[in-house]
C-alpha positions in Angstrom: -13.3 18.5 20.4 -12.6 14.8 20.4 -8.9 15.2 19.4 -6.6 18.1 19.9 -4.5 19.3 17.0 -1.5 18.1 18.9 -3.0 14.6 19.2 -3.7 14.5 15.5 -0.2 15.7 14.7 1.3 13.1 17.0 -0.7 10.4 15.2 0.5 11.6 11.8 4.1 11.8 13.0 4.1 8.1 14.2 3.0 7.0 10.7 5.5 6.2 7.9 2.9 5.9 5.2 -0.6 7.5 5.0 -3.5 6.7 2.7 -5.7 9.8 2.2 -9.3 9.3 1.1 -12.0 11.7 0.2 -15.6 11.5 -1.0 -17.0 10.3 -4.3 -17.8 12.7 -7.1 -15.1 15.0 -5.7 -15.2 18.8 -6.0 -12.3 21.1 -5.8 -12.3 21.2 -2.0 -12.1 17.4 -1.7 -9.3 17.2 -4.3 -7.4 20.2 -2.9 -7.7 19.0 0.7 -6.4 15.5 -0.1 -3.5 16.7 -2.3 -2.5 19.5 0.2 -2.3 17.0 3.1 -0.4 14.7 0.9 2.1 17.4 -0.1 2.6 18.5 3.6 3.1 14.9 4.8 5.6 14.1 2.0 7.5 17.2 3.0 7.9 15.6 6.4 9.2 12.4 4.8 6.1 10.3 4.9 4.9 8.2 1.9 1.4 9.1 0.9 -1.3 7.9 -1.5 -4.4 9.8 -2.3 -7.5 7.7 -3.2 -10.8 8.9 -4.5 -13.1 6.2 -5.8 -14.8 8.1 -8.7 -13.5 9.8 -11.8 -12.1 13.3 -11.3 -14.1 16.2 -12.9 -13.0 17.4 -16.2 -13.1 21.0 -15.2 -10.4 20.4 -12.6 -7.8 18.8 -14.9 -5.5 21.8 -14.4 -4.9 21.0 -10.8 -1.3 20.0 -10.1 -0.9 16.5 -8.7 -4.0 14.8 -10.2 -1.7 12.1 -11.5 -1.0 11.1 -7.9 -4.7 10.1 -7.2 -5.7 6.5 -7.5 -9.1 4.8 -7.0 -7.9 2.5 -4.3 -4.7 2.0 -2.3 -2.0 0.1 -4.1 0.2 -0.5 -1.1 -0.1 -1.1 2.6 -0.2 2.0 4.8 0.2 2.8 8.6 -2.6 5.3 8.8 -5.7 6.1 6.8 -7.0 9.6 6.9 -10.3 10.8 5.5 -10.7 14.6 4.5 -13.6 16.7 3.3 -16.1 13.9 3.8 -19.0 14.3 6.2 -20.0 10.6 6.5 -18.4 7.2 5.8 -20.9 6.3 3.1 -19.7 9.1 0.9 -16.5 7.3 0.4 -18.3 4.9 -1.9 -16.4 1.7 -2.5 -13.6 3.0 -0.3 -15.9 2.9 2.8 -15.2 -0.7 3.4 -11.4 -0.2 3.3 -11.8 2.7 5.7 -14.0 0.7 8.1 -11.5 -2.2 8.2 -8.4 0.0 8.7 -6.7 -0.5 12.1 -5.5 3.1 12.3 -7.7 5.8 10.8 -8.7 9.4 11.3 -11.7 11.2 10.0 -11.0 14.9 10.2 -14.6 15.9 10.5 -14.3 14.6 14.0 -12.0 17.5 14.8 -14.7 20.3 14.4 
């Protein structure tokens, strides 16, 4: 394991704002993972923004919090986190933003 859960938690605690990315053509796992992390971090006092490049599926319009999802970050952030995405290219247009971020964490590295 490249990073322990403690190391990941420490990195998240040091941030004041976090952008959360997930893959294009999102399914329920992608949307749920991103929104759940956003909710958890906001409960700790962090500012978050969830970004998914593509349109959200119509069959998931009932999911609470969809209005929080944007196609790209609209503000600066301290840390960029990618969830439910097995490779950088699956971020679509957001992959360049992720690649250029100074502080980032891809949670598939944890497994």
